[in-house]
N, C-alpha and C positions, 0 to 999 in steps of 0.2 A: 572774957570776951574773946581774947586773942585766939585761946583754943576751940572756940564755937565757930569764930572766922574761919580758923585752918582746919575744920572738919574734926577735931581729934574731941570735942567734948558736945553731948548734944543735950540742951534745956529739956526739961518734963514739967508739966504741966497736969494739975489735977482738975477736973471739974465734970458736969454733966450738963450735955444741951436739954436733956428733956426736962429738969426742973431749972434751968436757965443759972446754974450755979458755976461762976467762975469763966463764964463765957466771954462777958466783958472785960476783966482783966487780961484774958490769955490774946484776944486781940490787940489790945493795947499794948502788951507786950511784945507781941508778935510785929507789930509795927516799928517798937521799937529796937528790936533784934535785927530785922530785915536791912541787908545791906543796899545802898541806894543803887540805881539802873548803873551798870557797868558798860564801858565801850565795849562796840563789836568790832569783830576783823570783816576787812572787805576782802574779795577775792585775789586783787591786785595787792594787798600786803598791807593797805592802809589801814587807820585805826578811824572808826566813828565816833565821836561822841556824843554822849545823850544830850548834850548843852546844843548841839547842831539844829539850828533853825528848820532846816528842810526835812519834810517828813519820811520817815524810812519804817517800816515794818517787815516782818517775815510770817510765814505760816506753819504753825507746827504741829497742827492736831485738825482731823478732818473728821466729822462726826454725821453720819446719815441717818434719817428717820428718828430725830429727837423727839418731835411730835408725832404721836400715833393718829392724830387727826389728818396729818399732811406727810406728804413725802419730801420732807424738805433736806436740805445739806448744810450743816453749817461748818465754816472754816473759823478756827481760832488764830488769831494773829497776835503776836507779842510787838509792841512799837519800841522802837530801839531810839528813836530823834523825834523832834518836830513835837507840835501839837495836832490831835487828831479832834475834827469835828465833824457834826451828824451831818450825812450826805457829800462828804469830801470826796472828789473825783482823783484818783489816784494812778497811777502807772505801773501796770503789771508787767515786769522786766521780762518774765519767761514768753509770753504771748505776745508783747510789743504792742499792746492796745490799752487803750485809758478803761479804767472800771470804776464805777461810781458805787460806793460802800453805803448803802441804803439800810436803813435800818438795822443800826449796829446794836449788840445787846450784851448784857453781863447776866451770868447765870448765878445765884445762889440757892443749892438744894434744887427744888422744884420752882422756884421762882425765875423771872427773866425780867428785867428792867432794861430800857433802850436807853443807849447813851449819847447825851449831847458832847460830851467833852471827854478826852482821855491825854492822859501825857505818857512819857517815855517810862517802860516797866509795865505798864497797864498791860491788859490782854483782854481783849474783847473780841466776839463772835459776828460774824457777818454771813450773810446769805451769799451760797456760792453756788453760780450756774452752772457748775463743772468745769470751769476751765481752773482752779486752783490745785496744786499739792503739793505736798509737806516740803518745806524749804526753798518754796517760790518767795520772792522778794516784790515788796511793793514799796513805791516811792515817789518821790515829786517828777514829774514829767521832764521838767526844767535842768534839773540836776540830779542824774541817776545815778545811784549807788548799789552796788552789787554784791550783797552779803555772802560770806563765806556758808556753804551749804552744809547740811548736819552731815555726819560721818554713817554709812551703811554697814552696818554689822552683817557679817556672812549668817545664814540661818543654820539651826542646829538639828532641826527636824523636817525630813522630809516627807511626802506624800503626793502619791499619784491621785487624781482625783477626774471623776467624768460624770456628765450627767446620766442617769438612771433611765431618763425619758428622752430619746432623740428628738422629739417633737418640741421640747422646751430649752433647744440649748440657746436660743437668743436671751431666755432669760438666766442661764446658767452662768454665760460668758460677761452680761451685766452686771451679776452679782459678784463674780471674781474680782470685774475691772473695780467694782466700787471698794470692795474689800482691801485690793492691793493700793488705791489711792488713799485709803484712811491709814495705810501703814500696816496694818495688821499683818498683812502676808506679803510674801514675795512671790512673782510668777515667774517661774522658768519653762520655756518651751523647748522641745526638742527639734532640732533642726531633721527636716524631712529632705530627701535625696528626689530629685525629679528625674528620672530617666526618659529621654527622648528616644525612640524608636527610630533608626536610620534605614532605609531601605535604597540598597542599590540594585540600580537597573542596567 
């Protein structure tokens, strides 16, 4: 177990989800092997304990258009401390505004279920009105915590893209913005120099 916790050894399980063989035993063993929620590092260098009663979470994934019938946008957050309850109003640190987290959901394959309560270490999805970005912190408005953001890795593949149809430039820019917000791509823009003509009289 020490080698497993140190990342030197990986447990292996055999089973079949189609015939429902070994699935239950795998899930039970997975819960047994999984580590408990770990403390999180704050931007000021302090440590946030998962036992802290104040609610804190961070956005680590954004996924748009998960429901083909609706143009929805789901942000996945991991709870770091406190207890989450359905309809909780939290403070969005980056925008400086309170946000009500309505209809929190958990996903298992194609199934969705409404979450009534969640605890540190749990991951839930909330509807995103377009204000969340990866690495954002959600916390209690009275006791604000600023979690340390994710490292941003430099890209290895570059491409210059442009819309084929200039009449659809707005849709093109909106799609690029959504992909960047989801973390799928990074957008770099080349600076353009604007020259002003000066007339001497």
